[in-house]
C-alpha positions in Angstrom: 113.3 84.5 82.6 115.2 81.2 82.9 113.3 77.7 82.7 113.8 74.8 83.1 112.2 71.6 80.9 112.6 68.4 79.2 114.2 67.7 75.9 112.8 67.7 72.9 114.1 66.6 69.2 113.8 70.7 68.2 116.5 70.9 70.4 118.9 68.8 69.0 121.5 71.8 67.5 121.5 73.3 70.6 122.4 70.5 72.3 125.2 70.0 69.5 126.6 73.7 69.9 126.4 72.5 74.3 128.5 69.3 73.1 130.9 71.0 71.3 131.3 74.2 73.9 131.1 72.0 76.8 134.7 70.5 75.3 136.9 67.3 75.8 136.2 65.5 79.1 132.6 65.9 79.0 131.8 62.2 78.4 128.4 62.6 78.5 127.7 64.7 75.5 130.0 63.8 72.6 130.2 65.6 69.6 128.5 62.5 67.8 124.8 63.4 66.1 123.8 59.9 66.2 124.5 59.6 69.7 123.1 63.0 70.5 119.8 62.5 69.0 119.7 58.8 70.4 119.8 60.4 73.8 117.1 62.7 73.3 114.9 60.2 71.8 115.5 57.8 75.0 115.0 61.3 77.1 111.8 61.8 75.2 110.7 57.9 75.6 111.3 58.2 79.6 109.4 61.1 80.2 106.8 59.0 78.9 106.9 56.1 80.5 105.1 54.1 83.4 108.1 53.8 86.1 107.4 52.3 89.4 111.0 51.0 89.7 114.3 52.9 88.7 115.3 51.3 85.0 117.4 52.0 82.1 115.7 55.7 81.8 117.8 59.1 81.4 115.8 62.6 81.8 117.5 65.5 80.2 116.6 68.6 80.8 117.6 71.8 79.2 117.6 75.6 80.7 115.9 78.1 78.4 116.0 81.7 78.1 112.1 82.6 78.0 113.3 86.0 76.3 115.4 85.1 73.6 113.8 81.4 73.4 118.3 80.3 73.2 119.2 77.2 75.1 121.6 78.1 77.9 122.1 75.0 79.9 121.5 71.3 80.4 121.5 69.1 83.3 120.3 65.4 83.4 120.0 62.4 85.9 119.9 58.6 84.8 117.7 56.4 86.6 119.8 53.3 87.4 123.4 53.2 85.8 125.6 50.2 84.8 122.2 47.8 83.8 122.9 48.0 80.1 126.2 49.4 79.9 129.1 48.1 82.6 129.8 51.1 84.5 133.4 51.1 85.8 135.5 52.2 88.8 138.6 51.8 90.5 138.2 51.2 94.2 140.6 52.9 96.4 141.5 50.1 99.1 143.9 49.4 102.0 146.1 46.1 102.2 148.4 45.5 105.1 151.8 43.4 104.8 153.3 41.7 108.2 156.6 40.5 109.4 156.4 40.2 112.9 159.6 38.4 112.9 160.9 41.3 110.8 158.8 43.4 112.7 157.5 45.0 109.3 154.1 46.5 109.0 153.3 48.4 105.7 149.8 50.1 105.1 149.8 50.0 100.9 146.9 51.8 99.1 145.7 49.6 96.0 143.2 50.8 93.5 140.7 47.7 92.0 138.5 47.7 88.9 134.9 47.2 90.5 131.1 48.0 89.3 129.7 48.7 92.7 127.8 51.2 91.4 125.6 49.6 89.5 121.8 50.3 89.7 122.9 53.7 91.4 120.9 56.9 90.1 123.3 59.1 88.9 123.1 63.0 88.2 125.4 64.0 85.6 125.3 66.3 82.1 125.3 69.8 83.7 126.5 72.6 81.2 125.3 76.0 81.6 127.7 79.0 79.0 129.6 80.8 80.5 127.8 84.3 80.1 125.1 83.0 81.9 126.5 81.8 85.1 125.6 83.8 87.4 122.7 84.9 89.7 122.3 81.5 91.3 122.0 79.9 87.9 124.4 77.8 88.3 122.8 76.5 91.7 119.6 76.6 90.0 120.8 74.1 87.1 122.0 71.5 90.0 119.4 71.4 92.5 116.2 71.4 89.9 117.2 67.9 89.4 116.6 67.7 93.3 113.5 68.8 93.0 112.5 66.5 90.3 114.0 63.4 92.4 111.7 64.6 95.6 109.0 64.4 93.3 108.6 61.4 91.7 111.1 59.1 93.9 109.5 55.8 92.8 112.0 56.4 89.7 114.9 56.7 91.2 117.2 54.7 93.5 117.8 55.1 97.2 121.7 55.8 96.5 122.4 58.8 94.2 126.3 59.5 92.4 127.8 62.4 91.1 131.3 61.5 88.6 133.3 64.9 89.2 135.7 65.7 86.4 139.5 65.1 87.2 142.3 67.4 87.6 144.4 68.1 84.1 147.7 69.4 83.3 148.6 72.5 81.7 147.4 70.8 78.1 144.0 70.1 79.5 145.2 66.0 79.9 144.7 64.5 82.9 148.5 63.1 84.5 146.6 60.2 86.1 146.0 58.9 82.1 149.4 58.7 81.3 150.9 55.8 82.9 147.5 54.2 81.8 148.1 55.0 78.4 151.5 53.8 78.0 151.1 50.5 79.7 147.8 49.5 78.9 145.8 50.9 76.2 148.3 52.6 74.1 145.1 55.1 72.7 145.1 59.1 73.2 143.0 60.5 75.8 140.6 62.2 73.1 139.9 59.1 71.4 139.1 56.9 74.8 137.2 59.8 75.8 135.1 59.8 72.7 134.6 55.9 72.5 133.1 56.8 76.4 131.1 58.7 75.3 129.5 57.6 72.5 129.1 54.5 74.5 131.7 51.9 73.2 133.3 50.3 76.4 134.0 47.0 75.7 137.9 48.3 75.5 137.8 48.6 79.6 137.2 45.3 80.1 139.6 44.2 77.5 142.5 46.0 78.0 142.2 47.5 81.8 144.0 45.8 84.2 142.4 42.7 86.3 144.3 43.0 89.2 145.0 45.2 92.2 147.3 48.4 91.1 149.9 49.4 94.0 149.7 53.3 94.0 153.0 53.3 95.2 154.0 52.1 91.9 152.4 54.9 90.4 154.6 57.9 89.0 154.3 60.7 91.7 152.1 62.9 89.1 149.6 60.3 89.0 149.8 59.3 92.3 148.9 63.2 93.2 146.3 63.5 91.7 143.5 61.1 92.6 140.8 61.9 94.0 141.3 65.6 92.9 138.9 67.3 91.0 139.5 70.1 88.3 140.4 73.4 89.2 136.7 74.7 87.4 134.7 71.8 89.2 135.5 72.5 92.8 132.4 75.1 92.8 130.0 71.9 91.7 131.9 69.9 94.1 131.4 71.6 97.1 127.7 72.8 96.3 127.2 68.4 96.5 128.8 68.7 99.5 127.0 70.8 100.9 124.3 68.7 99.9 125.2 66.1 101.9 127.5 64.1 99.2 130.5 62.4 100.0 133.6 60.5 98.5 133.8 56.9 99.3 136.8 56.2 97.9 135.6 55.3 94.0 137.7 57.3 91.3 137.0 57.7 87.3 139.5 54.7 85.7 140.9 58.3 83.4 141.1 61.2 85.0 141.4 60.0 88.9 138.0 62.1 89.9 136.2 61.5 92.9 132.9 59.8 92.4 130.2 61.3 95.5 127.3 59.5 96.9 124.3 60.3 99.0 121.6 58.7 99.9 118.1 60.2 97.9 116.3 61.1 101.3 119.3 62.5 102.7 120.1 64.8 100.3 119.4 68.2 101.7 117.3 69.6 98.7 115.2 66.5 98.8 114.3 66.5 101.9 114.0 70.8 102.4 111.5 70.9 99.5 108.1 71.2 100.2 104.9 70.7 97.8 102.1 73.3 98.4 98.9 74.9 96.9 100.0 78.0 94.7 98.0 81.4 95.1 98.4 84.1 92.3 99.0 87.2 93.6 101.8 90.3 93.7 104.8 89.5 95.3 107.5 91.7 97.1 111.1 90.9 96.5 112.3 88.1 99.1 114.2 85.3 99.1 115.4 83.3 96.4 113.3 80.1 95.4 113.6 77.4 93.0 110.1 76.2 92.1 108.9 73.1 89.8 105.0 72.3 88.6 104.6 68.6 89.7 104.1 67.5 86.0 106.3 65.1 84.3 106.1 65.5 80.5 105.1 68.7 80.8 107.7 69.6 84.0 108.6 73.2 84.5 111.1 74.6 86.6 112.3 78.6 86.9 113.6 80.7 90.0 113.7 84.2 91.2 112.0 86.3 94.0 109.2 87.0 92.9 108.0 83.5 94.8 107.3 83.6 98.6 106.0 80.7 101.1 103.5 81.3 103.4 103.8 79.8 106.1 100.9 80.8 107.7 98.2 79.8 104.7 100.3 76.9 103.9 100.5 78.7 100.4 102.9 79.2 97.7 102.5 83.0 96.4 103.7 83.5 92.9 103.8 86.5 90.3 101.5 86.3 87.2 105.1 86.0 85.1 106.3 83.0 87.2 103.5 81.3 87.1 102.6 81.7 83.6 106.4 80.5 83.1 105.4 77.2 85.1 102.2 76.4 83.5 100.6 76.7 86.8 97.1 78.2 88.1 95.5 79.3 91.6 95.2 76.0 93.6 97.6 73.6 91.7 100.3 72.4 93.3 104.4 73.0 93.0 107.0 72.1 94.8 109.8 74.4 96.0 113.8 75.0 97.9 115.2 78.0 99.2 117.7 78.6 96.5 119.8 81.2 98.3 123.1 80.3 99.9 122.8 79.5 103.8 
């Protein structure tokens, strides 16, 4: 079985392998030992902390194959972004240039540097090894965060965002970056990507344009990718849109990928999740359920068909193996959602 659990210091080597495998553009996992160890320590502290309102907590989970003991994926949630280190976006706006005398009316698109998502919760750091991208594993890795957030809503903001990777050219470089590099930054994309990953963001405030940028003045290649996602990111975007996330005009500074947002209580999997008591018994195959226990530091979640909700008894029926994986016993509480596509 595949099981989600909080990351620990013992997972450092596995996390570093994931950081290497995920490649450039995955800024939340830089290939930097000190930064990765810091993220793990921060996550351990966050899971252990008493929290009544969201703050500078980061919850990082790993996906473990219980048969091999191998770590095959990761997923995370930032409780409130931009509190200790500013979070920057470009906001898309429209300005009107109008002359009644000349009978001219122009609507011009602009990009303005902003910190509008300060304090929002962010779902992030999702990666699954290619050999495991089957049988609902990717859907589970994304949706399990909503089970955790539904169980501990006090730890998160009502506004939840997700930054989506932007479009790239045949060399893996974002077309939007080229004009920015030429005019403002004069450093290459891997360097900027690395600086963001290790938390060194001061150069953004120091070098980025402080005034609105007229989109029509950008090279056509840069204009064409504004708000577009990387080809490999389209399934993740579709999944989030089905959860109720929407793009409100905010894009990434470097690759112009869209940031999507939703209200926590209105996220489909949060609203649809149910918390019920567990009964351990033999279970016949049916729908695929994602199930989580209700513990914090010992959080466990998995998915499969050896679980079934008995609506008449208001009980979640689990096989002994499933229950053991989640450290659940008869009478314990668990939270679940249906994982099968609608």
